[in-house]
C-alpha positions as CSV (number, residue, x, y, z in Angstrom):
1,M,0.0,0.0,0.0
2,G,2.9,2.4,0.7
3,A,4.3,2.1,-2.8
4,R,0.9,3.1,-4.2
5,M,0.8,6.2,-2.1
6,E,4.3,7.2,-3.2
7,L,3.3,6.7,-6.8
8,L,0.2,8.8,-6.3
9,A,2.2,11.5,-4.6
10,K,4.6,11.6,-7.6
11,I,1.8,11.5,-10.3
12,L,-0.6,14.0,-8.7
13,P,1.3,17.2,-9.3
14,V,1.9,16.3,-12.9
15,A,-1.8,15.5,-13.3
16,Q,-2.7,18.9,-11.8
17,I,-0.5,20.7,-14.2
18,A,-1.8,18.8,-17.2
19,L,-5.4,19.4,-16.1
20,A,-4.8,23.1,-15.5
21,G,-3.3,23.5,-19.0
22,L,-6.3,21.7,-20.6
23,L,-8.8,23.7,-18.5
24,I,-7.2,27.0,-19.5
25,A,-7.2,25.9,-23.2
26,S,-10.8,24.8,-23.1
27,I,-11.9,28.1,-21.5
28,L,-10.0,30.2,-24.0
29,L,-11.5,28.2,-26.9
30,Q,-15.1,28.9,-25.9
31,R,-17.0,31.7,-27.6
32,S,-17.8,34.7,-25.4
33,E,-21.6,35.2,-25.2
34,E,-21.4,38.7,-23.7
35,S,-19.5,41.7,-24.8
36,L,-17.4,43.7,-22.3
37,S,-19.8,46.6,-22.4
38,S,-22.4,44.6,-20.6
39,A,-20.1,44.1,-17.7
40,F,-20.0,47.9,-17.1
41,G,-23.8,48.4,-17.5
42,G,-24.1,48.9,-21.2
43,S,-26.4,46.9,-23.4
44,G,-24.6,43.8,-24.8
45,G,-27.4,43.1,-27.3
46,G,-29.0,40.4,-25.3
47,V,-28.7,37.8,-28.0
48,F,-28.7,34.2,-26.7
49,Y,-28.1,31.1,-28.7
50,A,-28.1,27.4,-28.1
51,K,-24.8,25.5,-28.1
52,R,-24.6,22.9,-30.8
53,G,-22.1,20.3,-32.0
54,L,-18.4,20.8,-31.1
55,E,-19.2,23.9,-29.0
56,K,-21.5,21.9,-26.7
57,K,-18.9,19.1,-26.4
58,L,-16.2,21.7,-25.5
59,F,-18.6,23.2,-22.9
60,V,-19.2,19.8,-21.3
61,A,-15.5,19.0,-21.5
62,T,-14.7,22.2,-19.6
63,I,-17.1,21.2,-16.8
64,V,-15.5,17.7,-16.6
65,L,-12.0,19.2,-16.5
66,A,-13.0,21.6,-13.8
67,I,-14.4,18.8,-11.7
68,L,-11.3,16.6,-12.2
69,F,-9.0,19.5,-11.4
70,G,-11.0,20.2,-8.2
71,L,-10.8,16.5,-7.2
72,A,-7.1,16.4,-7.9
73,S,-6.6,19.5,-5.8
74,L,-8.5,18.0,-2.9
75,L,-6.5,14.7,-3.2
76,S,-3.2,16.7,-3.1
77,L,-4.2,17.9,0.4
78,F,-4.0,14.4,1.7
79,F,-0.9,13.2,-0.2
């Protein structure tokens, strides 16, 4: 059991770095739905659209990566 813990302690930081890189890339690849003016009180047009195809898969992948990164971060507290 001790060898497994040592292996996990060695792999976990590398996995966190890889997940962080993938998470950053998936966030940056997504289309922005709001313009910057709406953040400061301006009208952003208010046009909403449904995600389809690859965009929807990228959205779901971003959520999965965020959950995996959170779990890896919690695991690193114990190892």
